[in-house]
C-alpha positions in Angstrom: 0.0 0.0 0.0 1.1 3.5 -0.8 -0.3 6.9 0.1 -0.3 10.2 -1.7 -1.3 13.7 -0.8 -2.8 15.6 -3.7 -3.6 19.3 -3.9 -5.9 20.6 -6.7 -5.9 24.3 -7.4 -8.1 26.3 -9.7 -11.9 26.6 -9.7 -12.3 23.6 -7.4 -14.5 24.9 -4.6 -18.2 25.4 -5.0 -18.4 23.2 -8.1 -19.2 19.8 -6.5 -15.5 18.8 -6.5 -15.5 17.1 -3.1 -18.7 15.2 -3.8 -17.6 14.1 -7.2 -14.1 13.2 -6.1 -15.6 11.2 -3.2 -17.9 9.2 -5.6 -15.0 8.5 -8.0 -12.6 7.4 -5.2 -15.2 5.0 -3.8 -15.1 3.1 -7.2 -11.4 2.3 -6.4 -10.1 0.4 -3.4 -8.9 3.5 -1.6 -9.1 4.9 1.9 -8.5 8.5 2.9 -10.3 11.8 2.5 -11.1 14.8 0.4 -11.5 18.3 1.9 -11.5 22.0 1.1 -8.5 24.0 2.2 -8.7 27.7 3.4 -6.7 28.9 0.3 -9.4 27.7 -2.1 -7.7 24.5 -3.1 -8.8 20.9 -2.4 -6.7 18.3 -0.7 -7.0 14.5 -1.2 -5.2 12.0 0.9 -5.5 8.6 -0.8 -4.0 5.3 0.1 -4.1 2.0 -1.6 -2.5 0.3 -4.6 -0.6 2.7 -6.9 -2.8 1.8 -9.9 -6.0 2.5 -8.0 -4.7 5.9 -6.9 -3.5 6.7 -10.4 -6.9 5.6 -11.9 -8.8 7.7 -9.5 -6.7 10.8 -10.1 -7.1 10.3 -13.8 -10.9 10.1 -13.5 -11.0 13.2 -11.3 -8.8 15.1 -13.8 -11.1 14.2 -16.6 -14.2 15.1 -14.7 -12.8 18.6 -13.8 -10.6 19.2 -16.8 -11.9 22.8 -17.1 -11.6 23.6 -13.4 -8.2 22.3 -12.3 -5.4 24.7 -12.9 -2.7 22.9 -11.0 -2.2 19.5 -9.4 0.5 18.8 -6.8 1.2 15.2 -5.8 3.5 14.1 -3.0 4.0 10.6 -1.7 3.5 10.3 2.1 3.3 7.6 4.7 0.1 5.4 4.9 -2.2 5.9 7.8 -4.0 2.8 9.1 -6.7 4.9 10.9 -8.6 5.4 7.6 -10.9 2.5 6.8 -12.8 4.1 4.0 -12.8 7.2 1.8 -14.6 10.2 3.3 -15.4 13.9 2.8 -14.0 15.8 5.7 -14.3 19.5 6.7 
């Protein structure tokens, strides 16, 4: 299992991004969360198999191609406390 922290910047708040990203992530075997950040960006913490994370991020990128201006991805340590994928605040 790997984990990644992803930050999406652009027109990503107020457009259903979290709800849509949550729905997409639940189609993959991922745990973690999606949340809005105070600076107007959206953060996803996703952990699972690399191909599941990559597939999820690709689907999110396609769904919001006109809204995402920048995507920053960094690998991080997995966190066993996450048992599913949630929207957090």
